[in-house]
MINU-239491 format. One record per residue (C-alpha): x, y, z; residue in one letter. Coordinates in nm, 2 decimals. Example, Ala and Ser with C-alpha at 12.3 -4.5 7.8 and 13.67 -1.06 7.14 Angstrom:
MINU-239491
<x: 1.23; y: -0.45; z: 0.78; code: a>
<x: 1.37; y: -0.11; z: 0.71; code: s>
***
This chain:
MINU-239491
<x: -4.06; y: -2.01; z: -0.53; code: x>
<x: -3.94; y: -2.03; z: -0.17; code: x>
<x: -3.81; y: -1.73; z: 0.02; code: x>
<x: -3.45; y: -1.85; z: 0.03; code: x>
<x: -3.44; y: -1.89; z: -0.35; code: x>
<x: -3.49; y: -1.51; z: -0.39; code: x>
<x: -3.20; y: -1.41; z: -0.17; code: x>
<x: -2.88; y: -1.29; z: -0.34; code: x>
<x: -2.62; y: -1.56; z: -0.36; code: x>
<x: -2.31; y: -1.37; z: -0.46; code: x>
<x: -2.14; y: -1.04; z: -0.39; code: x>
<x: -2.22; y: -0.93; z: -0.75; code: x>
<x: -2.59; y: -1.00; z: -0.69; code: x>
<x: -2.57; y: -0.79; z: -0.37; code: x>
<x: -2.41; y: -0.50; z: -0.55; code: x>
<x: -2.69; y: -0.52; z: -0.82; code: x>
<x: -2.96; y: -0.53; z: -0.55; code: x>
<x: -2.80; y: -0.23; z: -0.37; code: x>
<x: -2.81; y: -0.04; z: -0.70; code: x>
<x: -3.17; y: -0.13; z: -0.77; code: x>
<x: -3.28; y: -0.02; z: -0.42; code: x>
<x: -3.09; y: 0.31; z: -0.46; code: x>
<x: -3.26; y: 0.37; z: -0.79; code: x>
<x: -3.61; y: 0.29; z: -0.65; code: x>
<x: -3.54; y: 0.53; z: -0.36; code: x>
<x: -3.43; y: 0.80; z: -0.60; code: x>
<x: -3.73; y: 0.76; z: -0.82; code: x>
<x: -3.97; y: 0.77; z: -0.52; code: x>
<x: -3.81; y: 1.09; z: -0.39; code: x>
<x: -3.84; y: 1.25; z: -0.74; code: x>
<x: -4.21; y: 1.15; z: -0.76; code: x>
<x: -4.27; y: 1.30; z: -0.42; code: x>
<x: -4.10; y: 1.62; z: -0.53; code: x>
<x: -4.30; y: 1.64; z: -0.85; code: x>
<x: -4.63; y: 1.58; z: -0.68; code: x>
<x: -4.55; y: 1.85; z: -0.42; code: x>
<x: -4.52; y: 2.11; z: -0.70; code: x>
<x: -4.86; y: 2.03; z: -0.85; code: x>
<x: -5.20; y: 2.14; z: -0.73; code: x>
<x: -5.32; y: 1.78; z: -0.72; code: x>
<x: -5.45; y: 1.69; z: -0.38; code: x>
<x: -5.29; y: 1.36; z: -0.27; code: x>
<x: -5.48; y: 1.15; z: -0.03; code: x>
<x: -5.32; y: 1.13; z: 0.31; code: x>
<x: -5.31; y: 0.75; z: 0.31; code: x>
<x: -5.11; y: 0.76; z: -0.02; code: x>
<x: -4.87; y: 1.01; z: 0.13; code: x>
<x: -4.83; y: 0.79; z: 0.44; code: x>
<x: -4.77; y: 0.48; z: 0.22; code: x>
<x: -4.50; y: 0.67; z: 0.02; code: x>
<x: -4.33; y: 0.77; z: 0.34; code: x>
<x: -4.34; y: 0.41; z: 0.47; code: x>
<x: -4.21; y: 0.28; z: 0.14; code: x>
<x: -3.93; y: 0.54; z: 0.15; code: x>
<x: -3.83; y: 0.44; z: 0.50; code: x>
<x: -3.83; y: 0.07; z: 0.41; code: x>
<x: -3.62; y: 0.14; z: 0.11; code: x>
<x: -3.36; y: 0.32; z: 0.32; code: x>
<x: -3.36; y: 0.04; z: 0.58; code: x>
<x: -3.32; y: -0.22; z: 0.30; code: x>
<x: -3.04; y: -0.02; z: 0.14; code: x>
<x: -2.85; y: -0.01; z: 0.47; code: x>
<x: -2.91; y: -0.38; z: 0.53; code: x>
<x: -2.79; y: -0.47; z: 0.18; code: x>
<x: -2.48; y: -0.25; z: 0.24; code: x>
<x: -2.40; y: -0.43; z: 0.56; code: x>
<x: -2.45; y: -0.77; z: 0.40; code: x>
<x: -2.24; y: -0.67; z: 0.10; code: x>
<x: -1.96; y: -0.56; z: 0.33; code: x>
<x: -1.97; y: -0.88; z: 0.54; code: x>
<x: -1.99; y: -1.12; z: 0.24; code: x>
<x: -1.72; y: -0.91; z: 0.06; code: x>
<x: -1.50; y: -0.94; z: 0.37; code: x>
<x: -1.54; y: -1.32; z: 0.37; code: x>
<x: -1.45; y: -1.33; z: 0.00; code: x>
<x: -1.14; y: -1.12; z: 0.06; code: x>
<x: -1.06; y: -1.34; z: 0.36; code: x>
<x: -1.07; y: -1.66; z: 0.14; code: x>
<x: -0.87; y: -1.50; z: -0.13; code: x>
<x: -0.60; y: -1.37; z: 0.10; code: x>
<x: -0.59; y: -1.69; z: 0.29; code: x>
<x: -0.50; y: -1.87; z: -0.03; code: x>
<x: -0.23; y: -1.61; z: -0.10; code: x>
<x: -0.08; y: -1.64; z: 0.25; code: x>
<x: -0.07; y: -2.02; z: 0.23; code: x>
<x: 0.08; y: -2.02; z: -0.11; code: x>
<x: 0.44; y: -1.95; z: 0.02; code: x>
<x: 0.67; y: -2.14; z: 0.25; code: x>
<x: 0.93; y: -1.87; z: 0.28; code: x>
<x: 0.90; y: -1.73; z: 0.64; code: x>
<x: 0.98; y: -1.37; z: 0.55; code: x>
<x: 0.74; y: -1.38; z: 0.26; code: x>
<x: 0.46; y: -1.53; z: 0.48; code: x>
<x: 0.52; y: -1.27; z: 0.75; code: x>
<x: 0.50; y: -0.98; z: 0.50; code: x>
<x: 0.18; y: -1.11; z: 0.35; code: x>
<x: 0.03; y: -1.17; z: 0.69; code: x>
<x: 0.10; y: -0.81; z: 0.79; code: x>
<x: -0.04; y: -0.66; z: 0.48; code: x>
<x: -0.35; y: -0.86; z: 0.52; code: x>
<x: -0.40; y: -0.75; z: 0.88; code: x>
<x: -0.40; y: -0.39; z: 0.78; code: x>
<x: -0.64; y: -0.45; z: 0.49; code: x>
<x: -0.89; y: -0.65; z: 0.69; code: x>
<x: -0.89; y: -0.43; z: 1.00; code: x>
<x: -0.83; y: -0.08; z: 0.86; code: x>
<x: -0.59; y: -0.03; z: 1.15; code: x>
<x: -0.36; y: 0.27; z: 1.19; code: x>
<x: -0.09; y: 0.03; z: 1.31; code: x>
<x: -0.07; y: -0.34; z: 1.35; code: x>
<x: 0.19; y: -0.58; z: 1.49; code: x>
<x: 0.26; y: -0.95; z: 1.46; code: x>
<x: 0.42; y: -1.09; z: 1.77; code: x>
<x: 0.57; y: -1.44; z: 1.78; code: x>
<x: 0.72; y: -1.66; z: 2.04; code: x>
<x: 1.10; y: -1.71; z: 2.04; code: x>
<x: 1.28; y: -2.03; z: 2.14; code: x>
<x: 1.24; y: -1.94; z: 2.51; code: x>
<x: 0.86; y: -1.89; z: 2.47; code: x>
<x: 0.89; y: -1.51; z: 2.50; code: x>
<x: 0.69; y: -1.29; z: 2.27; code: x>
<x: 0.88; y: -1.05; z: 2.04; code: x>
<x: 0.76; y: -0.81; z: 1.76; code: x>
<x: 0.83; y: -0.99; z: 1.43; code: x>
<x: 0.67; y: -0.73; z: 1.21; code: x>
<x: 0.50; y: -0.39; z: 1.24; code: x>
<x: 0.30; y: -0.20; z: 0.97; code: x>
<x: 0.12; y: 0.13; z: 0.95; code: x>
<x: -0.19; y: 0.21; z: 0.75; code: x>
<x: 0.03; y: 0.29; z: 0.45; code: x>
<x: 0.17; y: -0.06; z: 0.46; code: x>
<x: 0.51; y: 0.08; z: 0.57; code: x>
<x: 0.72; y: -0.13; z: 0.80; code: x>
<x: 0.77; y: 0.01; z: 1.15; code: x>
<x: 1.11; y: -0.01; z: 1.30; code: x>
<x: 1.19; y: -0.08; z: 1.67; code: x>
<x: 1.18; y: 0.25; z: 1.86; code: x>
<x: 0.90; y: 0.39; z: 1.64; code: x>
<x: 0.62; y: 0.23; z: 1.84; code: x>
<x: 0.50; y: 0.13; z: 2.18; code: x>
<x: 0.26; y: -0.15; z: 2.25; code: x>
<x: 0.04; y: -0.22; z: 2.55; code: x>
<x: 0.18; y: -0.55; z: 2.69; code: x>
<x: -0.11; y: -0.56; z: 2.93; code: x>
<x: -0.35; y: -0.62; z: 2.64; code: x>
<x: -0.12; y: -0.88; z: 2.48; code: x>
<x: -0.06; y: -1.07; z: 2.81; code: x>
<x: -0.44; y: -1.09; z: 2.87; code: x>
<x: -0.50; y: -1.24; z: 2.52; code: x>
<x: -0.22; y: -1.49; z: 2.57; code: x>
<x: -0.33; y: -1.58; z: 2.91; code: x>
<x: -0.70; y: -1.64; z: 2.82; code: x>
<x: -0.64; y: -1.75; z: 2.46; code: x>
<x: -0.93; y: -1.53; z: 2.34; code: x>
<x: -0.96; y: -1.23; z: 2.12; code: x>
<x: -0.99; y: -0.89; z: 2.29; code: x>
<x: -1.19; y: -0.59; z: 2.14; code: x>
<x: -1.24; y: -0.25; z: 2.29; code: x>
<x: -1.39; y: 0.05; z: 2.12; code: x>
<x: -1.26; y: 0.30; z: 2.38; code: x>
<x: -0.98; y: 0.17; z: 2.59; code: x>
<x: -0.97; y: 0.50; z: 2.79; code: x>
<x: -1.32; y: 0.43; z: 2.93; code: x>
<x: -1.31; y: 0.05; z: 2.93; code: x>
<x: -1.32; y: -0.07; z: 3.30; code: x>
<x: -1.10; y: -0.37; z: 3.20; code: x>
<x: -0.81; y: -0.13; z: 3.16; code: x>
<x: -0.87; y: 0.10; z: 3.47; code: x>
<x: -0.53; y: 0.20; z: 3.61; code: x>
<x: -0.33; y: 0.04; z: 3.33; code: x>
<x: -0.06; y: 0.30; z: 3.26; code: x>
<x: 0.02; y: 0.19; z: 2.90; code: x>
<x: -0.33; y: 0.24; z: 2.78; code: x>
<x: -0.34; y: 0.59; z: 2.92; code: x>
<x: 0.01; y: 0.69; z: 2.83; code: x>
<x: -0.02; y: 0.57; z: 2.46; code: x>
<x: -0.37; y: 0.74; z: 2.42; code: x>
<x: -0.51; y: 0.41; z: 2.29; code: x>
<x: -0.87; y: 0.42; z: 2.19; code: x>
<x: -0.98; y: 0.12; z: 1.98; code: x>
<x: -0.78; y: -0.20; z: 2.02; code: x>
<x: -0.82; y: -0.54; z: 1.86; code: x>
<x: -0.59; y: -0.83; z: 1.96; code: x>
<x: -0.64; y: -1.19; z: 1.86; code: x>
<x: -0.43; y: -1.50; z: 1.94; code: x>
<x: -0.24; y: -1.71; z: 1.68; code: x>
<x: -0.31; y: -2.07; z: 1.76; code: x>
<x: -0.18; y: -2.40; z: 1.62; code: x>
<x: -0.40; y: -2.67; z: 1.77; code: x>
<x: -0.41; y: -2.56; z: 2.14; code: x>
<x: -0.08; y: -2.38; z: 2.15; code: x>
<x: -0.05; y: -2.01; z: 2.12; code: x>
<x: 0.24; y: -1.91; z: 1.90; code: x>
<x: 0.18; y: -1.54; z: 1.90; code: x>
<x: -0.07; y: -1.26; z: 1.86; code: x>
<x: -0.20; y: -1.01; z: 1.61; code: x>
<x: -0.23; y: -0.67; z: 1.77; code: x>
<x: -0.41; y: -0.38; z: 1.59; code: x>
<x: -0.49; y: -0.03; z: 1.72; code: x>
<x: -0.65; y: 0.30; z: 1.62; code: x>
<x: -0.60; y: 0.62; z: 1.81; code: x>
<x: -0.86; y: 0.82; z: 1.63; code: x>
<x: -1.24; y: 0.83; z: 1.69; code: x>
<x: -1.32; y: 0.75; z: 1.33; code: x>
<x: -1.13; y: 0.42; z: 1.34; code: x>
<x: -1.34; y: 0.21; z: 1.57; code: x>
<x: -1.31; y: -0.17; z: 1.54; code: x>
<x: -1.63; y: -0.36; z: 1.54; code: x>
<x: -1.74; y: -0.72; z: 1.60; code: x>
<x: -1.72; y: -0.77; z: 1.23; code: x>
<x: -1.35; y: -0.68; z: 1.24; code: x>
<x: -1.30; y: -0.92; z: 1.53; code: x>
<x: -1.47; y: -1.20; z: 1.35; code: x>
<x: -1.26; y: -1.15; z: 1.03; code: x>
<x: -0.93; y: -1.10; z: 1.20; code: x>
<x: -0.99; y: -1.41; z: 1.43; code: x>
<x: -1.08; y: -1.62; z: 1.12; code: x>
<x: -0.77; y: -1.49; z: 0.94; code: x>
<x: -0.55; y: -1.56; z: 1.25; code: x>
<x: -0.64; y: -1.93; z: 1.23; code: x>
<x: -0.51; y: -1.94; z: 0.87; code: x>
<x: -0.21; y: -1.72; z: 0.94; code: x>
<x: -0.10; y: -1.93; z: 1.24; code: x>
<x: -0.10; y: -2.25; z: 1.03; code: x>
<x: 0.08; y: -2.07; z: 0.74; code: x>
<x: 0.35; y: -1.94; z: 0.98; code: x>
<x: 0.40; y: -2.27; z: 1.15; code: x>
<x: 0.42; y: -2.45; z: 0.81; code: x>
<x: 0.68; y: -2.20; z: 0.69; code: x>
<x: 0.88; y: -2.25; z: 1.01; code: x>
<x: 0.87; y: -2.62; z: 0.98; code: x>
<x: 0.97; y: -2.61; z: 0.61; code: x>
<x: 1.25; y: -2.37; z: 0.69; code: x>
<x: 1.38; y: -2.60; z: 0.97; code: x>
<x: 1.35; y: -2.90; z: 0.74; code: x>
<x: 1.54; y: -2.72; z: 0.46; code: x>
<x: 1.81; y: -2.62; z: 0.71; code: x>
<x: 1.84; y: -2.98; z: 0.83; code: x>
<x: 1.86; y: -3.11; z: 0.47; code: x>
<x: 2.13; y: -2.85; z: 0.39; code: x>
<x: 2.34; y: -2.94; z: 0.70; code: x>
<x: 2.31; y: -3.31; z: 0.60; code: x>
<x: 2.43; y: -3.22; z: 0.24; code: x>
<x: 2.72; y: -3.02; z: 0.38; code: x>
<x: 2.82; y: -3.32; z: 0.60; code: x>
<x: 2.81; y: -3.55; z: 0.31; code: x>
<x: 3.00; y: -3.31; z: 0.09; code: x>
<x: 3.28; y: -3.29; z: 0.36; code: x>
<x: 3.29; y: -3.67; z: 0.38; code: x>
<x: 3.33; y: -3.69; z: 0.00; code: x>
<x: 3.61; y: -3.42; z: 0.01; code: x>
<x: 3.78; y: -3.62; z: 0.29; code: x>
<x: 3.83; y: -3.92; z: 0.05; code: x>
<x: 4.04; y: -3.69; z: -0.17; code: x>
<x: 4.27; y: -3.53; z: 0.08; code: x>
<x: 4.40; y: -3.28; z: -0.17; code: x>
<x: 4.05; y: -3.13; z: -0.22; code: x>
<x: 3.96; y: -3.04; z: 0.14; code: x>
<x: 3.70; y: -2.76; z: 0.15; code: x>
<x: 3.68; y: -2.78; z: -0.23; code: x>
<x: 3.30; y: -2.83; z: -0.23; code: x>
<x: 3.24; y: -2.55; z: 0.00; code: x>
<x: 3.45; y: -2.31; z: -0.21; code: x>
<x: 3.29; y: -2.40; z: -0.54; code: x>
<x: 2.95; y: -2.36; z: -0.37; code: x>
<x: 3.03; y: -2.00; z: -0.28; code: x>
<x: 3.19; y: -1.93; z: -0.62; code: x>
<x: 2.89; y: -2.07; z: -0.80; code: x>
<x: 2.64; y: -1.88; z: -0.59; code: x>
<x: 2.84; y: -1.55; z: -0.66; code: x>
<x: 2.83; y: -1.62; z: -1.03; code: x>
<x: 2.46; y: -1.71; z: -1.03; code: x>
<x: 2.36; y: -1.40; z: -0.83; code: x>
<x: 2.56; y: -1.18; z: -1.07; code: x>
<x: 2.38; y: -1.34; z: -1.36; code: x>
<x: 2.04; y: -1.26; z: -1.19; code: x>
<x: 1.91; y: -1.61; z: -1.13; code: x>
<x: 1.60; y: -1.65; z: -0.92; code: x>
<x: 1.59; y: -1.76; z: -0.56; code: x>
<x: 1.46; y: -2.10; z: -0.67; code: x>
<x: 1.75; y: -2.14; z: -0.91; code: x>
<x: 2.00; y: -2.04; z: -0.65; code: x>
<x: 1.87; y: -2.32; z: -0.42; code: x>
<x: 1.91; y: -2.58; z: -0.70; code: x>
<x: 2.26; y: -2.46; z: -0.77; code: x>
<x: 2.36; y: -2.48; z: -0.41; code: x>
<x: 2.23; y: -2.83; z: -0.38; code: x>
<x: 2.39; y: -2.93; z: -0.71; code: x>
<x: 2.74; y: -2.79; z: -0.61; code: x>
<x: 2.72; y: -2.97; z: -0.27; code: x>
<x: 2.64; y: -3.30; z: -0.44; code: x>
<x: 2.85; y: -3.26; z: -0.76; code: x>
<x: 3.10; y: -3.53; z: -0.68; code: x>
<x: 2.86; y: -3.78; z: -0.51; code: x>
<x: 2.93; y: -4.02; z: -0.80; code: x>
<x: 3.29; y: -4.06; z: -0.68; code: x>
<x: 3.14; y: -4.30; z: -0.42; code: x>
<x: 3.17; y: -4.55; z: -0.71; code: x>
<x: 3.53; y: -4.47; z: -0.78; code: x>
<x: 3.80; y: -4.68; z: -0.59; code: x>
<x: 4.01; y: -4.51; z: -0.33; code: x>
<x: 4.32; y: -4.62; z: -0.51; code: x>
<x: 4.23; y: -4.40; z: -0.80; code: x>
<x: 4.10; y: -4.10; z: -0.60; code: x>
<x: 4.40; y: -4.09; z: -0.38; code: x>
<x: 4.67; y: -4.18; z: -0.64; code: x>
<x: 4.96; y: -3.94; z: -0.60; code: x>
<x: 5.06; y: -3.94; z: -0.96; code: x>
<x: 4.89; y: -3.92; z: -1.30; code: x>
<x: 4.61; y: -4.16; z: -1.38; code: x>
<x: 4.64; y: -4.43; z: -1.65; code: x>
<x: 4.39; y: -4.43; z: -1.94; code: x>
<x: 4.20; y: -4.72; z: -1.77; code: x>
<x: 4.18; y: -4.53; z: -1.44; code: x>
<x: 4.05; y: -4.22; z: -1.63; code: x>
<x: 3.77; y: -4.44; z: -1.77; code: x>
<x: 3.67; y: -4.52; z: -1.41; code: x>
<x: 3.70; y: -4.15; z: -1.31; code: x>
<x: 3.50; y: -4.02; z: -1.60; code: x>
<x: 3.21; y: -4.24; z: -1.50; code: x>
<x: 3.14; y: -4.05; z: -1.18; code: x>
<x: 2.89; y: -3.79; z: -1.32; code: x>
<x: 2.67; y: -4.08; z: -1.45; code: x>
<x: 2.71; y: -4.27; z: -1.12; code: x>
<x: 2.60; y: -3.95; z: -0.94; code: x>
<x: 2.31; y: -3.91; z: -1.17; code: x>
<x: 2.19; y: -4.26; z: -1.11; code: x>
<x: 2.21; y: -4.21; z: -0.73; code: x>
<x: 2.01; y: -3.89; z: -0.72; code: x>
<x: 1.77; y: -3.95; z: -1.02; code: x>
<x: 1.41; y: -3.99; z: -0.90; code: x>
<x: 1.47; y: -3.81; z: -0.57; code: x>
<x: 1.24; y: -3.50; z: -0.59; code: x>
<x: 1.46; y: -3.30; z: -0.35; code: x>
<x: 1.74; y: -3.31; z: -0.61; code: x>
<x: 1.52; y: -3.26; z: -0.92; code: x>
<x: 1.71; y: -2.94; z: -1.02; code: x>
<x: 2.04; y: -3.03; z: -0.87; code: x>
<x: 2.11; y: -3.33; z: -1.09; code: x>
<x: 2.18; y: -3.09; z: -1.38; code: x>
<x: 2.51; y: -3.00; z: -1.22; code: x>
<x: 2.58; y: -3.36; z: -1.09; code: x>
<x: 2.54; y: -3.51; z: -1.44; code: x>
<x: 2.69; y: -3.23; z: -1.65; code: x>
<x: 2.97; y: -3.06; z: -1.45; code: x>
<x: 3.25; y: -3.19; z: -1.67; code: x>
<x: 3.08; y: -3.09; z: -2.00; code: x>
<x: 3.26; y: -2.82; z: -2.21; code: x>
<x: 3.09; y: -2.54; z: -2.39; code: x>
<x: 3.24; y: -2.66; z: -2.73; code: x>
<x: 3.14; y: -3.02; z: -2.68; code: x>
<x: 3.48; y: -3.15; z: -2.57; code: x>
<x: 3.37; y: -3.26; z: -2.22; code: x>
<x: 3.22; y: -3.57; z: -2.08; code: x>
<x: 3.02; y: -3.79; z: -2.03; code: x>
<x: 2.78; y: -3.69; z: -2.31; code: x>
<x: 2.98; y: -3.43; z: -2.51; code: x>
<x: 2.70; y: -3.17; z: -2.48; code: x>
<x: 2.74; y: -2.84; z: -2.67; code: x>
<x: 2.65; y: -2.48; z: -2.57; code: x>
<x: 2.30; y: -2.44; z: -2.43; code: x>
<x: 2.25; y: -2.82; z: -2.43; code: x>
<x: 2.45; y: -2.80; z: -2.11; code: x>
<x: 2.23; y: -2.69; z: -1.82; code: x>
<x: 2.31; y: -2.33; z: -1.70; code: x>
<x: 2.39; y: -2.45; z: -1.35; code: x>
<x: 2.65; y: -2.68; z: -1.49; code: x>
<x: 2.80; y: -2.41; z: -1.71; code: x>
<x: 2.83; y: -2.19; z: -1.40; code: x>
<x: 2.98; y: -2.46; z: -1.20; code: x>
<x: 3.26; y: -2.54; z: -1.45; code: x>
<x: 3.39; y: -2.18; z: -1.41; code: x>
<x: 3.37; y: -2.20; z: -1.03; code: x>
<x: 3.54; y: -2.54; z: -1.03; code: x>
<x: 3.82; y: -2.42; z: -1.26; code: x>
<x: 3.89; y: -2.11; z: -1.03; code: x>
<x: 3.92; y: -2.34; z: -0.73; code: x>
<x: 4.13; y: -2.60; z: -0.90; code: x>
<x: 4.39; y: -2.35; z: -1.03; code: x>
<x: 4.41; y: -2.16; z: -0.70; code: x>
<x: 4.43; y: -2.47; z: -0.47; code: x>
<x: 4.72; y: -2.71; z: -0.40; code: x>
<x: 4.74; y: -3.03; z: -0.59; code: x>
<x: 4.97; y: -3.33; z: -0.55; code: x>
<x: 5.14; y: -3.25; z: -0.88; code: x>
<x: 5.17; y: -2.87; z: -0.82; code: x>
<x: 5.13; y: -2.58; z: -0.58; code: x>
<x: 4.83; y: -2.34; z: -0.58; code: x>
<x: 4.87; y: -2.07; z: -0.85; code: x>
<x: 4.77; y: -1.70; z: -0.80; code: x>
<x: 4.44; y: -1.56; z: -0.90; code: x>
<x: 4.59; y: -1.40; z: -1.20; code: x>
<x: 4.68; y: -1.74; z: -1.35; code: x>
<x: 4.32; y: -1.86; z: -1.29; code: x>
<x: 4.19; y: -1.54; z: -1.45; code: x>
<x: 4.40; y: -1.57; z: -1.76; code: x>
<x: 4.31; y: -1.94; z: -1.80; code: x>
<x: 3.94; y: -1.88; z: -1.77; code: x>
<x: 3.96; y: -1.59; z: -2.02; code: x>
<x: 4.16; y: -1.80; z: -2.26; code: x>
<x: 3.90; y: -2.08; z: -2.25; code: x>
<x: 3.60; y: -1.84; z: -2.30; code: x>
<x: 3.38; y: -1.99; z: -2.57; code: x>
<x: 3.57; y: -2.33; z: -2.57; code: x>
<x: 3.56; y: -2.49; z: -2.23; code: x>
<x: 3.34; y: -2.21; z: -2.07; code: x>
<x: 3.02; y: -2.03; z: -2.16; code: x>
<x: 3.11; y: -1.67; z: -2.26; code: x>
<x: 2.82; y: -1.53; z: -2.05; code: x>
<x: 2.94; y: -1.70; z: -1.74; code: x>
<x: 3.30; y: -1.59; z: -1.80; code: x>
<x: 3.17; y: -1.23; z: -1.84; code: x>
<x: 3.00; y: -1.26; z: -1.50; code: x>
<x: 3.33; y: -1.40; z: -1.36; code: x>
<x: 3.52; y: -1.10; z: -1.50; code: x>
<x: 3.27; y: -0.85; z: -1.34; code: x>
<x: 3.37; y: -0.97; z: -0.99; code: x>
<x: 3.71; y: -0.84; z: -0.88; code: x>
<x: 3.99; y: -1.05; z: -0.74; code: x>
<x: 3.94; y: -0.91; z: -0.39; code: x>
<x: 3.58; y: -1.04; z: -0.38; code: x>
<x: 3.69; y: -1.38; z: -0.50; code: x>
<x: 3.96; y: -1.41; z: -0.24; code: x>
<x: 3.73; y: -1.29; z: 0.03; code: x>
<x: 3.50; y: -1.58; z: -0.05; code: x>
<x: 3.79; y: -1.82; z: -0.04; code: x>
<x: 3.90; y: -1.69; z: 0.30; code: x>
<x: 3.54; y: -1.73; z: 0.43; code: x>
<x: 3.57; y: -2.11; z: 0.40; code: x>
<x: 3.87; y: -2.11; z: 0.62; code: x>
<x: 3.70; y: -1.90; z: 0.88; code: x>
<x: 3.39; y: -2.11; z: 0.87; code: x>
<x: 3.60; y: -2.43; z: 0.91; code: x>
<x: 3.77; y: -2.29; z: 1.22; code: x>
<x: 3.47; y: -2.13; z: 1.39; code: x>
<x: 3.26; y: -2.35; z: 1.62; code: x>
<x: 2.90; y: -2.38; z: 1.51; code: x>
<x: 2.65; y: -2.20; z: 1.73; code: x>
<x: 2.43; y: -2.41; z: 1.96; code: x>
<x: 2.07; y: -2.44; z: 1.85; code: x>
***
């Protein structure tokens, strides 16, 4: 058997080896103690051999401990790297990155600094050793250390900044009583997007080369995760702005429903949040409400803009728009959850709706939420055939149709939100429409 085949291959094997070495050392010490209490004369060469064996066992135990710590750190690094890269939500990624920095470095305090749009570094997150967030004003950071890391693109480690010649005369190091500092760059390809800064002000918390290696390796993963989250967020924002533009274009075809889509989006989101839906479900509801009338692309303008009541034949055309919308969006992954609202937003809880006459829970929850939001907006908005009615009229109609047209659970959520809140949401659409969009 070759020498490499006898080496421990996993952390569990290292732990077992450490225990065995500790047991051997304990047994050897016990044997020496027992022999010392007897009158048996032990040859000097045996005593010397036992002392050498004891020393080797101690050395081996220390080596195994170091190896166990290093391999364990790498295992934790791999596991945490997977966790950090499992999310595309920027805030979630930032939080996970900060918790990981503290766990890997054992720092008293650590900070994540990122570049803003102008290329200036700002503190995105700060944590202490208890994993508590640090607020602006609760900390001071040595910009000299950070600037050096950004300028050179290399990690910086010092075990005693007070005596390190690299920081002679640097006021921040002296003023903040900094001792051990570890700062590593966050790189995407060759571009530095920020830094990880960790510090300890106590003698016991000295960073080592092992900390530098682990944190540098993690920084490579964290930088990619942060960049991916930013790109995904930018892409999602772009998609949403495109959807809003398309929704406004659809509203413009029906002059009487200006800002209708924006209002039912806000109303639907308020209901969904009240009902405790998840963030993922909220996203799907937002997309679905924005696209709910996309099927009207297939309805002639003469019908959409007709000032009077529709004929039965015209209603046949109009009632096809949910199915047309479904056919347009079906197969597009981005709208996988949104099509529930597009295809079912005219279904009634008692089965009296269209196009499929679904009943109760056969109707997707997002669509059941939407129908209440849609009714609220329809009743409180101007139409060609009537003026907008007050909120009280909408409230009474929605309550009257509880269990027939509308899902009782959604109506109960509607009832739990007072009139003032609903009207504030409606007013918000007017303010948004009149306020210039900020420049990017």
